[in-house]
KOLDOLUM-56832 format. One record per atom (N, C-alpha, C): residue in one letter; x, y, z. Coordinates in steps of 0.05 Angstrom, whole numbers, plus 5000, padded with zeros to 4 digits. Layout:
# KOLDOLUM-56832
aXYZ...
# end
This chain:
# KOLDOLUM-56832
m230135546133m227635486154m225735396145d224435196160d221935056149d220235286138i218435206114i216435376105i214335336123g213335166139g211535226158g211635376178v214735426189v215435606204v215135876195l216035956167l215836156155l212336276154g211136026147g208336106149g207136236172q208236086196q206436236228q207736486232h210236576225h211436796218h209637006203a209336896181a207537086169a204537116180l203636936191l200536896197l201337186225n203037116240n203337306271n204237616253g205137636233g205837886225g202838086210l201537836201l199137946197l196738036209m198037876239m195437956258m196638196277l199638196275l200638476287l199238786273g199738726244g199538816227g196538946229m194838806232m191438926237m191939076256m192838966284m192739136306m193539406306y195939446290y197539676288y195939886268a194439806242a193039886233a190740026244l189639876260l187439936277l188040156293v190140146310v190840376328v191640626305a193140576289a194540776271a191940926255v189640836255v187240966244v185941146262g185841086288g185741256311g186741566309f189441476309f191741736308f191741926280t190441756262t189941916231t187442056237l185841946242l183042106254l183342316273f184842356295f184942536309f186442746298f188942696287f190242876269f188143056257g187442836234g185842936212g183043196215v182043166239v180043396245v181243596261l183443566284l184143746304l186543756299d188443666284d191443696284d192743676306v191843476319v192943516346v194243056350i195743076368i197142726367i195942696393q194342496403q193442406427q195542156434f197042286454f199342096455f198541906479s196041886488s194641696514s193641456500h192641456470h192141346450h192440956463g194440996463g195440776469g194740626500d194740766516d193040706545d190540746544v189240836522v186640716518v185640446511l187240386488l187840106488l188139936507t189740006526t190539846548t187039756566v186740016572v183640046593v181439856575g181639856539g180239796533g179439516540a182339416536a183239136534a182139006566f183039166589f182339126619f178639116619t177339316612t174539306607t173239086598g174438986574g172838696561g173838526587l175938466593l176838226615l174638256639s174438546650s172238516673s169438446669t168738546640t165838526624t165838176622y168138016617y168037756616y167437636643l168337746661l167937636684l165837646696g164537946692g161838006704g159537826692l160237736664l158637596655l158337296653t160637216668t160836966677t159836976711a160737166717a159337096749a155937136748v154637216725v151037246731v150836966711g152736796702g151836546696g151736516666m152436786651m152636696617m155136646610t155036396601t157736216593t157036116564n155936286548n156936216521n157936356512p160736216501p162936396489p162536556464w159936556449w159836766427w158336986444l156436906461l155537136475l157337316485q159637196503q161637346513q163537426504v164037426477v165537536458v164537786449l161537736447l160737956430l159038156457g159338066478g158238306505g161138396507l163938286512l165738476522l166438636497t167138556476t166938686458t166038956455l163038986454l161739216453l161339406483v162039296499v162239346529v164639606530s167139386513s169639476513s169739776496v168539706470v169439866446v167340176455g164640026468g163140346472g163540466505a165740366519a166140516550a168840686533m170540556519m172740726507m172940886479a169840906474a168641106458a167941356470l166241286487l165441466512l168141586523l169541456537l172741536538l174141766520g173941676494g175641876477g173942106472a171342086474a169642386474a170442546493a170842376513a170742556539a173942726542i175442486530i178642666529i178142926509a177542856484a177243096472a175543316480r172743246494r171343496500r173243676523w174243486550w175043606563w178243666576l179443506552l182243596557l182943676529v182643596505v183743656477v182943916469m180843916469m179444266456m179344436473p179744396503p180444706514p182444826509l185244626496l187644676499l188344806465r185644796448r185844886415r187945106411t187845286428t189145566425t191645566434a192745336450a195245346469a196645196452p199345236462p201645196441p201244866439a201444756414a201744396412a202944246437l204844396440l206244196472l205744136492n202644356491n201344286517n199844006513t198244066489t196743796485t198143546485l200643586478l202743326478l203243246507l203743486520l204143416558l202143286568i199643446564i197143276577i196743096569t196243026544t196542646536t198342486549l200242556543l202442406556l201942296587m201842626600m200642486627m198042346644l195842396612l194442216611l194641906614g196041946594g197441656582g198341546616t199841576628t201541466655t198741496676v197241686679v194741636696v192841386687l192241356656l190041066653l192140796657r195040836652r196440636655r195940516684e197340736700e198240686725e195840626745g193540726730g190540676747g189640406741v190640246718v189740056718v192139836737r194539936735r195939796750r195539796785l194639976788l193440016814l190439896827f189139936804f186339926820f184939666811f186739576792f185439276780f186539076800p185338876808p186438726827p188438516816e190938646832e193638476825e194838596798g193938846794g194438906766g196838966752s198538986769s201638976762s202338716747n201038396755n201738266739n200138216712p201637976694p200037966669p197237806678k195437856661k193037736662k192037486644p191137296644p190237166628p187637226607f187737226594f184837296574f183537066562p181237046572p180236756558p179936706532r180536416530r180236276503r177336286492l175936516479l172936416470l172136356448l174736406433l174136306399l174336056398p173735906374p174935616370p177135596360g177535376380g180635246377g180835096345g182834966345g183634806317g184534936299g184234866275g185035036250g185134796228l186334936215l187634686181l189734706177t191034486179t193334426177t195034306151f196834466143f198834446114f201334386127g201634186127g204934076125g205434186159t207334256157t208134426190t206834686198f205234786168f203635006182f201134996195t199535106210t197435176221t195935346211l193135386201l192135636208l189835566229r190535806245r188435786278r186035876266a183935746274a181135836271a181236096281d181936146310d181736406319d182936606315s185236636290s187236806278s185336816257a184536666243a182736746213a180636866227l178936856247l176437026254l177237236267l179237256286l180337566287l181037726263f182837596248f183737756222f181537936206i178837686201i176637796190i174938096201a174637936227a173438196253a175238466240g177738426242g179238716244g179138776217l179138676192l178838736168l175838856157l173638766172l170538896173l171139166193a172439146211a172139446228a173539646204i175739556198i176839786179i176239866157v174039636143v172339716125v170339806130g169039816153g166939946164g168340246174v169440316179v170740576182v171140756157h172140586132h172440626101h169340716096l167740576103l165240646086l163540806101l164140876128l163341156147l164841376136i166541396136i168441646121i167741756095n167241516074n166841566053n163841516038r162341436059r159341386042r157641466057t157841626079t155741676099t155642076101k153742156103k153842466117k154942516136l155742286162l157442336183l160142336168g160442196155g163442186139g164342456116l162342466109l162542736096l163343016112a161143016141a162143236152a165443266163i165843006177i168442956182i170143016162r170642936144r172143006115r171743336108a169943436109a169343716111a170743836127v170243746159v171643906180v175343926179a175743656165a178243576169a180043816139q178843796119q179443986099q179544256104d176944396121d177644706130d175044716145e176144736171e174544816192e172545006187e173045286182e171145486188e169545416161t170545286144t168445286119t166045106129a166744916139a164544736152a162844846169r164045006186r162445126208r159945336188t161845426162t159545666154t156745416143m157545196135m156545016123m154144916133g154445026163g152644856186g153544626202i155344526193i156344306209i156944376239n156644226254n156544216285n159744156289f161944316288f164344256299f164944096320n163844136340n164544126363n163943736358l160943676360l160043446360l161743306340i162143396317i164143176290i165943146310v168143236322v171043256339v170442936359l168143046371l167442856392l166742586386v165242556366v164542326345v167642206336t168242416325t171342226310t173542186335f173842286360f175342176379f174141856394a170541936391a169741676401a170341366378i170041496354i170541276332i173341146334g175441376336g179041246347g179041086366s177641226389s178341016415s177340776414g174840846405g173140526393g175040316377m176540446361m177940246343m180140116371a181540306382a183740206401a183239996414a180040056428a179139886449a178539586429f177739586406f177939346391f180839206385a182739336382a185339246383a185939176404g185539246429g186239186454g184438836458v182138866446v180938636456v181638396433m182738436421m183138346390m185938176406n188038326411n190938266424n189937976449g188038116463g188237906490g186437666474l184537676456l183737426445l185437236429y187937396419y189337326398y192237106418y193437356438y195437216457y194237076481n191437106491n190837046519n191837136539e192537396539e193737546559e194537836553i194237976580i194038296579i195438366603n197038546602n198138736622n198039036616f197939176637f197839476642f199939606624g201739486614g204139616591g203539606567m201239426563m201039256529m200839616515g199039786522g199039956509g201840156494l203340126511l206240296511l207440216477l207639956475l208839896449l206539896431l203939826428l202739816409l202140136396g201340296424g201640596416g202940706407v205540676409v208740786392v208240606369a208140406363a208040296338a206040406321g203640386335g201240466313g201640816305f203140916326f203741196325f206041176298a207941116302a209941036281a208840896251a206740776255a205140696228a203840846214a202241066231a200741306223a203141506217i204741566222i206941766208i209041626179v209841336183v210641306159v209241326137g206341156142g204441156120g204141436116g203241736124g202641906125g200242046145l201342176157l199142226185l196742376169g194842386173g192542436162g191042386132n193142146125n191341916112n190641676120l188541616116l187441316129l188741116121y189341126094y190040876075y192640836083g194341056080g196841116091g197440936117a195441086137a195940956164a196240596169i193740476149i193340196150i195340036139l196840136114l199340086101l201740096120g201740336136g204140316150g204740146174g200940096186g201139816210g202539586198f201139476171f202439226161f205239246147l206639426145l210039506145l210639426161f209839546189f211439636207f211939316227a209639126225a208838946230a211238716210a210538806185a212538646171a216038646174l216538936175l218338926194l219938826218q217638796233q218238626258q218938266255t217138246232t216937926226t219437876217i220638056192i223038006187i225438006201g225338216215g227038196241g227037896261a225537776262a224337536282a225937306266v225437346245v226037086216v228937106215a230237316209a233137416194a234837436213m234537546241m235437666253m236737466280p239437416288p239837356314p238437376339f237937276352f236537316380f234737496379a232437446358a230037546343a228437686369s228137586391s226037616408s227137996415a230237986415a231138236424a231538456413y231638396383y232138556366y230738616343k228938476341k226338506326k225338786322d225938936351d224039196357d225439376346v228539316346v230739546342v230239526314f230839296302f230739326269f228539516254a225639376272a223439566257a224139856256f224439956284f224740196286f226940366271g228940186271g231340266252g230740336227v228640166211v228640246190v225840436187i224440426201i222540626200i223940936200i226040956218i226941236219i228841286192v229641046180v232041096155v228541176138l226041066136l223941116118l223441426128m222941476147m222041706150m224742006139a226441916138a228942086136a228042116103w228041866091w227341846066w225742036055k223441986067k221142066053k219042246074p220142436089p218642566112p216042596107t214942666089t211442646084t210042346081g211742156095g210241896094g210141806063l209541526062l209641356044l206741476025i204641456042i202941666018i202741916030a202742136010a203542376019a200742496027e200442706043e197942766041e197243016029k195043046017k193443205998k191743426013s192443696008s191243856024s188943876025s186943716003s184543716000s183743426008d185043216013d183942956018d185542856044r185043076072r185542946092r183342746102v183442576115v182542396134v180842206111
# end
């Protein structure tokens, strides 16, 4: 296979890995502070992408046509709105079920995901059909033989990297991050030390949901198309990435995201009928990895969650 084509596959794998990592970080944050799996997380991503598209249409309608301002505006609105949605989910759906069996939380978040997904399909104009997402980032790029490094891809990857670095710094270098880590390590001790447990949970769910919205906007800007079912695969892949990396470990989630994307890329390059079998290949390898190392690639330490 031509080296340029391999390079394009590798670039696509890196972009997918970044999106999966952003989603997986959310799953890890949720599990870290509350020991729950928020199964509507992928559908929050979908709502975030459609919120970004709606914001773009609104900005265009009022005459704001500068593409940089449009990107900034739709990103901020999408991330902010989904952060509020994530906090609302934690406050009114997840936290009231803390004393209930874990299956109750699983079921209610699964149902919420269906509500969000079908809500987009039913109430967004012609929501059943894929929607074009605007091309707002610079076109062109650098060409090396048959390989082209797109400018928009480089910008999106850098933006995703900055988002992950930002979460890392927040968790490890701020008082808020210290409080999140304290709650993740020992809720009762954190309460005794005066930490507002409920507030920390809401903030953590807001951060994780905002990251999902950012991944949804990134997906739209990269592929220039979104649809109401986009969160299903991204959510499952992000969850698989968090599990295989070591659920509860931030860095394991990031590693798992890029690993899953690498497996998809290998499947697309090495297997016949790639578009049909790359996901089967990737999930098959993940199943083997999980059977071999159930605790994840980076095992969680009891004193080092989130």
